[in-house]
N, C-alpha and C positions, 0 to 999 in steps of 0.2 A: 631644138630643145629650148624650153623656157629657162631663163637664167636670172639670178639676182646676185648682186655683188656681195661677196663674203670677204671678211678680213683674214679668215683662216680657212683655206679651202682643202677639201679632201677630193671631192668628186671631179672627174674630168681632167686629172693632171698627173697621171702616171707617165713614166718615160716612154716616148714613141720609138726608141731605138730598138733594133732587132739583131744587131751583130754580137752583143754580149749575151751568151746563152749558158745554160747549165744542164746537167744530166737529170732526167726525170726521176731517177732513183733517189735524188737528194730529198724529194718531198716525203717519201716513205721513211727515210732516216730521221727527218725532222719531226714527223708525227710520232715516231717511236720515242724520241727524246722528250717531246712535249705532248703527252697523251691527252691532256685536257682540251687540246685543239683538234682531236680526232673527228669531232662532229663536223668540222669544216673541211675534212680531207677531200671529199668529192668536189667541193667548190674550188679548192686550190688546184687540184689536178685539171679540172675543166678549164679554169682561167688560163693556166700556163700552157695547156695543150693548144688552146686557141691562139696563143702568142708564140707557138713553136719553142716554148721554154726560154724565151728571152726575158731578161731582167726587166722588171716594171718600175722599180724604185731607184735604180742606178743608171747612169749613162757614163760616157767615157770620162766625164769630169768628176764623177763620184755620185754621192747621194743627192737626189734632186730635192729642191726646196719643199715640194709638196709632202715628202716623207716626214719632214719635221712638223708640218701642219697637222698631219694625221696623228703623229705621236702626241702632239700638244692636246688635241681633243680627247685622246684616249686617257691621258694623264689627268684631265680635268673633267671627268664625267659628271661632276656636280653641276657644271654649267649647262649640261643637257637635262638637268632635272632627274638624274639617276643616282641611285645608291649602290647599284651593282658595279662589279669590276670586270674588266676584260681579262681573260686568262693570261697570265704571264706578262701583265702590263709593266711590272717593275723590271722584268728581264728585258723587255723591249727598250725601255728607257736606258738601261745600262748598256745595251748593245749600241744604241744610238750615240751615247756619250763616248764610247770607246773607239768609234770609227776613226781611221787614220787617213786623212787626205782623200785621194781619189781611188782608194782601194775598195773594190766591191766585196761584199760579204754575204754568202748564201743564207746564213742563219738570220741575219738582219732582214734580208730580202723576204724570206718566207714568213718571218715573224710579223712583218708589216702587212703582208697580204692576209695572213690568217687573222690578225687583229682587225684588219679592215672588215672582213666578213663578220667577225664577232661584234664589233662596234655597230655595224650597220643593222644587224638583226636586233640588237638590244635597243638602239636609239631610235630606229625607224619603224619597228613593228611592236615594240612593247615587251614588258617583262612577264606577262601572264599568258597562259595557254588558253585555247578557246573554251575549254570546260570552265575554267575559273571566271572568265569574262561573262559567259552565259549564266553563271550562278548569280550574277548581279543583275539579271534581267536585262542584259545588253545583247540585242540580236541584230545589230547593224552588221553588214558584211565585213569580215576581218580583212584588212588590207593585205594583199599578196604582192610581193615584189620579186621580180626575177633579177637578182643581183648580178648573175652572169651576163645577162643581156645588158643590164645597166652599165657594167664595167666595159663591155665590148663596144658599146655605142658611143662612149664619151670621147671628146676631142681635146687634145692638149691645147691650153691657152698660154699666151705669152706671160711671163712672170709679172709684167706690169698690169696685166688685166686678168687677175685671178677671178674667174667667174664660175659659179656653180650653184646648184640648188639642191638642198636636202629633199629626198623623195618623201615628203611628209605633208600632211594636212596643214594649211597655212597657219592655223592657230598654234601649231607646234612652235614655229619660229617666233611668232608674236608673243606668246606666253613666256617662252624662254628668255626673251629680252627683258622681262620684268623681274627675273629671279634675283639679280644682284641688288636692286634697290631694296627689296624686302629683306634680303639676307643682311644687308648693311644696317637697316633699321633694327632688325632683331638683335644684332650684335651691339650696336652703339646707343640705342635708345631704351629707356626704362619702360615707357609706355604705360604709366600709371593711369588708372581710370580718371577721366575728367567728369566732375559733377556740376550740374547746373544749379545756380542759386534760386531759380524758379522753374516752373513747369516747362516753359518754352521761351525762346529768345527771338526777337525780330529786329529789323533794321532800326538803328538809333539807340538800341539798348546798350548800356555800358556796364560791364561786369568783368571780374578777373577771368571767368571761364571763357569769355570772348577772346581774350588775349591767348589763352591756352589753345583754344580751337584754331585760332589763326595760325599759330606756330605748327600745329599738327597738320593742317591742310597744306602748309608750305612743304613739310617733310614728305607728304604723299604726292606732291606735284600738282595739286589743284590750285595752289596759289604760288605765284612766281616769287614774291618777296614777302618778308614779314616786317611790317612797320611797328610791331609790338604794341599797337593801340588796343585799348580795352573797349573801344566803341565799335559796334557792329555797323560798318560802313558799306558803301556800294561795292567796293572792291571785294570785300569778304562775301557779300551777297552772291556775286558771280561764282566765287569758288564753292560756296555752300551748294548752290544749284547744280554745279557740275558734279560734286560729290554725290548729291542725291540721285542724279541721273545714272551715275556709274554703279549705284547700289540698288537700283530698281525702286527708288522712293519717289513720291510725288515731288517734283522740283518746284516747290513753292517758296523756298528760302527760309522757311520756319525751322529753327533749331529746336527739335523736341526729342522725345524718348527714342523714336526709331532712328533718327539721325545719330544720336549719341551712342546707341547700342552698336551701330556699325563703326563709328569712329573709334570706339574703345576696344575693338577687336585687335589683338596684338599682331605685329608684323610677323611673328613666328607662326601664328595660326594662318595668316594669309599666305605665307611662304609655302606651308604644307598644302593649302588649298590650290595654289598654282601648280605644285608638283603633281597632284593627283589628276588635274585636268590636262597637264602636259602628257601624262600617261594615256588618258582617254584619246587625246589627239593622235597618238601613235596607232590606234586601232582602226581608224576610219580611212576611207579612200583618199589617196593623195590629192586628187583633183577631180572635180565633177564638171563636165562640159555641158553647154546648152542650158535650157530653162530647167530649173529645179526648185523645189520648196524645201526649206529647212525649218523645223519646229524645235526650239530649245526649251525643254520643259521648265527648268528653274527660272528662266527669264520670262516665261509666259508670253513668248513672241513667235510669230511666224515671219519668215524672211523669204522673199521671192528673188531668186538670182537668175542671171544669165551668165553662165560660167562664173567668173570672179566678180562680176558687177552686180551690186545690190540694186534692184529696181525699186523695191518698196518693202515695207514691213508693217505689221499690225499686232495688236494685242490678241492673246488667246486665253482661254480658260482650259486648264488641263485636269487630269484626274486627281482626286483627293488622296490622302495617304492610304486609305483603305481600298481604293480603286485606282491604283497607279497606272498612268499612261505608260505603255511599253516602249522601250527603245528599239526601234527596228526601221526598216525601209520598205517601200513599195512603189508601185507604178500607178499614178493617178490616171484612171481610165474613163470614169463616168462623172457627169454632173447631173444631179437629180433635182429638178425644180419642183416646187410644191410637193415635198415628199410626204409619204406616210411615215409614221414612226412605228416600227414593229418592236413592241416592248420586249426586252429580253426576259426569259423565264425567271431569272433571279430577281429582277425588279418586280415582276408580277407577284411572285411568291412573297417577297419580303416587304414590299411597299404597297402595292395596289390592292391585294386581297384584304389586308387589314382595313383599308379605307372603305372597300366595298361592303364589308360586314357592318361597318358603323354608319354608312350612308348609301342607301339604295340607289340614289341618283348620281353617284360618284362618276360613273363612266360617261353618262350623258353630259354632265357638267363640264367634263374635261375633253369632250369631243372624241371619245373613244368608243370602240366597238369590239365585241367578241367575234372572232372569225372561225373558231373551232376549239378543239380540246386536245391536249397531249396528256392522256390518262385523265386525271381529275383536274389538271391545271388548265385554266382557260388560256387560249391564244388571243392576245389583245393587241390591237393596233390603234394609233391615234390618227385621225383624219387630217389631211392637209389644211393649213390655215395659219393665221397669225399666232394662235395659241399653241401650235404644234411644238413639241420639245426640241425638234430639229430645226425649227425656224422655217424659212422659206426656201432653203436650198441646202443640199449636202453634196459632198465630194468623196467619191469612193475610189479607193485603191485596194482591191481585193486582198485580204490577208487572213491568216488563221486566228488573229487576235480580235477580230471583229471591231477594229478601230477605224474611224474615219473622221473627216473634217466636216463641220456643219455650222449652220446659223443657229441662233437661239433667240427666244423672246425675252430672255433675262439680260437685257442690255446693260443694266446698272453694274453688273459684276465686272465689266471690263475697266471700270474706273478704280477698282481696288488695287492696292499694291501687291497683295498676295492673291493669286487667282487659281487656286486648286480646289475646284468645286464639283467637277463632273464625275461621271461613273467610269471614266477612262478615255472616252472620245475627246476630240479637241474642238472646242467651240471657237469660231473665228469672229473677230471683232468687226471685220469689214468683208462680209461674204459676197456682196454684190461686186465689190472691187476685185475680189479673187476670181469670181466667175468671168468678169469682163477680161481680166488678165489672161486666163486660160483660153478664152475664145477670141483673143485680139487679132488673130490671123484669119478669122472667118468674118468677112465683111457683112454677112447676113445677120450676124448677131449684134444688132445696134443696142444702145443703152435702153431705148424704149422697149425693145423686144425682150431684153433680159428682165426688166422690171415687170413686164406683163407676164412672163413665164413664172416669175417668183410669186406672183399674186393671182395666178389662174385658179387656184383651188383644185387643180387636177394634176396629178403626178405625171411628170414628163422626164424621161431619161435621155440625155445627150451623150453619145460616145465620142470622145475626143479623137481627132484624126491622128494625133501623135500623143502617146502617153507621156506624162510628166513625172520624173522621179520625185519621191517625197522621202525625206530623211527626218526621223524623230530622234533627237539626241538629248544628252544630259550633261551640260557643262555649267558648273557653278562659278567658273572663272573663265573669261574670254576677253579678247580685244575687239572692240566694235569697229565699224567702218570709218569712224573718226580717229582711230588710233588710241582710244581711251581704254584702259584696263577696267573691266567690269567685274563685280562680284555679286553673287546671288545666294540667297538662303538655300541650304541643302534640304529641300522640302521632303525628300524621300529618305534622308539619312544614309546616303550611299558613300559620301566622301570618306568617312571614318573607316568604313569596312574596306574600301579600296586601299587606303593608307596602310591599314594593318596587313593586308595581303602583300603589299609591295615591300614593307620593311620588317616583316616578321622575322 
């Protein structure tokens, strides 16, 4: 089992003893006394049946250390980014405090186990049901965990080596580690808006706002120390560029409106943003093995991974607010070189027909042709070539949303900070690199052959020998591969809705 070091462990550390046992009827009596835990009755029965009803949280010396660690996490659910409470958590704390020496207590034992299941399902699977999640246009597969199997497979570690791993997407742990900084800033700092004395600031400028910006970047961790200087120096330049990178801005070191807009967002707002993205991280698969692609819509980025290793990334263009890219997953199966673009009926109706009425040569000018009719609506496709809206290659992972990855002739859009311009599909900034990456294990596909196929002017479809999972997600806060906390604009206005659903 993969493991990472935890200062407070739950998983993998219940008591291995088998001589201290209790009668199975104790569970039914416990559930009758604490009915809000009835939903976990089957889990509790199965867990102890597999242990032949041996105590899990007590040994001959008394309560094991890991029981206290579990209780600590239950009593501090805010550290998990949760506003919910585990049923009878106060009662559990009282029971723990009242324990006397090495005396075992069946109520404490069962309360710990029941609360383990309650905590696990809240903290690792999320607070919303599938229907609520899908109402936010989120169609990635919901993470399913077999807690019985998880508990049954774990191995007790020595007290000096408390090792465990929460069964959650890696971002869960990384985002959770940033909550305290922003909560402390929200409590201790006023965070009044900083106003520039002029439109923008560059290196060697000296103003009061430079001093204020310097202090704020130190509080946020982009600057190690604050020398309180009003001069924009090289040390501050490095911090400014890092801040710009973390917020999806062009890292040119110029302090302007975009930079200040992000810098003036309060820690309380950022804290809430982290919380909703921690919740999103609870919904997705714990771990994805092998080669896979991830597209994060708010960061306008595509990431190519091999298990947990990032091989490379590039900019993408996603759907605009009126044509939002859907959050879902698929299996990339085909690469289509020199593709036709079969224009969707909605685009034909809303965009192309009006142009055709005003310009009889519109189709010829744009290398398009009519291939038939659906009722009175013409079926139109654009021929392969450099002007084709899909560019020189597209990548298909069959899905009901008709979304795919593709090249584009509009290369300039990839240099924009905000890149929501498409009708829903994802335009890839480095399509040839992606094609080469997907075909890297096939020696017949040389760089020259890929270039030739992209420019052949004749459509050619390649079926991959092994499909590649593609996950399209929506995270406005995440920790990048350099360990830096990133924030992005909520381009589809989904954060507020999720926040309201979580804390209503």
